[in-house]
C-alpha positions in Angstrom: 27.9 -134.2 7.1 26.4 -136.1 4.2 27.5 -138.4 1.5 28.0 -136.6 -1.8 26.5 -139.2 -4.1 27.1 -137.1 -7.2 30.8 -136.8 -6.5 31.0 -140.5 -5.7 29.3 -141.4 -9.0 31.5 -139.0 -11.0 34.6 -140.3 -9.3 33.5 -143.9 -10.2 33.8 -143.0 -13.8 37.5 -142.1 -13.4 38.9 -145.7 -13.7 36.8 -146.3 -16.8 38.0 -143.1 -18.6 41.5 -143.3 -17.3 41.7 -147.0 -18.3 40.8 -146.1 -21.8 43.7 -143.7 -22.0 46.2 -145.6 -19.8 45.8 -149.0 -21.4 45.2 -147.6 -24.9 47.5 -146.9 -27.7 48.3 -143.4 -26.4 50.2 -144.8 -23.4 50.8 -148.3 -22.3 48.8 -150.6 -24.6 51.7 -152.3 -26.3 53.8 -152.7 -23.1 50.8 -153.9 -21.1 49.8 -156.4 -23.7 53.3 -157.8 -24.0 54.0 -158.0 -20.3 50.6 -159.4 -19.4 50.5 -161.9 -22.3 47.2 -160.5 -23.6 46.8 -160.9 -27.4 44.5 -159.0 -29.8 42.4 -162.2 -30.1 42.0 -162.4 -26.3 41.1 -158.7 -26.2 38.2 -159.3 -28.6 36.9 -162.3 -26.6 34.6 -162.0 -23.6 31.3 -160.2 -23.1 32.4 -156.6 -23.1 29.0 -155.2 -21.7 29.3 -157.5 -18.7 33.0 -156.7 -18.2 32.4 -152.9 -18.4 29.2 -153.2 -16.3 30.9 -155.1 -13.5 33.9 -152.8 -13.7 31.7 -149.8 -13.3 29.9 -151.4 -10.3 33.3 -152.1 -8.7 34.4 -148.6 -9.4 31.3 -147.3 -7.5 32.2 -149.5 -4.5 35.8 -148.2 -4.7 34.6 -144.6 -5.0 32.3 -145.0 -2.0 35.2 -146.4 0.1 37.6 -143.7 -1.1 35.6 -141.0 0.7 36.6 -142.7 4.0 40.3 -142.1 3.1 40.0 -138.5 1.9 37.2 -137.0 4.0 38.4 -136.9 7.6 35.0 -136.1 9.0 34.0 -139.7 8.0 36.3 -140.9 10.8 34.3 -138.8 13.3 31.1 -140.6 12.1 32.8 -143.9 12.6 34.1 -143.1 16.1 30.8 -141.8 17.3 28.7 -144.4 15.5 27.0 -141.6 13.6 25.9 -139.8 16.8 26.9 -136.3 16.0 24.8 -134.6 18.7 27.3 -134.6 21.7 28.9 -131.3 22.7 32.4 -132.6 22.2 31.6 -133.8 18.7 29.9 -130.6 17.8 32.9 -128.6 19.1 35.3 -130.7 17.2 33.4 -130.5 14.0 32.9 -126.7 14.4 36.6 -126.3 14.5 37.8 -128.9 12.0 34.9 -129.8 9.6 35.8 -129.0 6.0 39.2 -127.7 6.9 40.9 -130.2 4.6 38.3 -130.5 1.9 40.2 -129.6 -1.3 41.1 -131.2 -4.6 44.8 -131.3 -3.7 44.2 -132.8 -0.3 42.1 -135.6 -1.8 44.6 -136.2 -4.5 47.4 -136.7 -2.0 45.4 -139.2 0.1 44.3 -141.0 -3.1 47.9 -141.2 -4.3 49.1 -142.4 -0.9 46.4 -145.2 -1.0 47.8 -146.2 -4.4 51.4 -146.2 -3.3 51.0 -147.6 0.2 48.1 -150.1 -0.3 47.6 -150.9 -4.0 51.2 -151.2 -5.0 52.3 -153.6 -2.2 49.3 -155.8 -2.9 49.9 -155.9 -6.7 53.6 -156.3 -6.3 53.1 -159.3 -4.0 50.7 -160.9 -6.5 53.1 -160.1 -9.3 55.9 -161.8 -7.4 54.0 -165.0 -6.9 52.5 -165.0 -10.4 56.0 -164.4 -11.8 54.9 -161.2 -13.6 57.4 -158.6 -14.5 58.0 -155.4 -12.5 57.2 -153.5 -15.6 53.6 -154.9 -15.6 53.4 -154.3 -11.8 54.3 -150.6 -12.3 52.0 -150.1 -15.2 49.0 -151.6 -13.2 49.8 -150.0 -9.9 50.6 -146.7 -11.6 47.2 -146.8 -13.2 45.4 -147.3 -9.8 47.6 -144.7 -8.1 46.6 -142.1 -10.6 43.0 -143.2 -10.6 42.8 -143.0 -6.8 44.4 -139.6 -6.8 41.9 -138.3 -9.3 39.0 -140.0 -7.5 40.2 -138.7 -4.1 40.5 -135.2 -5.5 36.9 -135.3 -6.8 35.4 -136.7 -3.6 37.3 -134.4 -1.3 37.1 -131.2 -3.4 33.6 -131.5 -4.6 31.9 -130.1 -1.5 
């Protein structure tokens, strides 16, 4: 059982690519700008290489963590502190390892993470920040789709 660093790095590109589409003129740019209070002038401000660089770094962190949600064998590593030599562990992995490694399975777990973790966190922040539900659904929807795609890549790219 190894980390698939290529899949992790490819999955880390998903939020960047999806964000370009999701928050762009093709989908939610106007609604997101209106609901978030972001203006054209504010969009042009800031150091974009730093913003994109840090975003990519954070996407790598998220992608690395996502494998623990979608690859069930990672739980075995955690429970055994990485000691995979015991007979019970070997028997368990012989029967179950790779059984749920598919694009669809990863997508389901990624989507559940978005719905059951990201959405409640963003909705709570939105309530206290007095943001609209529309903005909350745009942002949480983006992360739910991103995590579903990331999960599918990480789980299915064996």
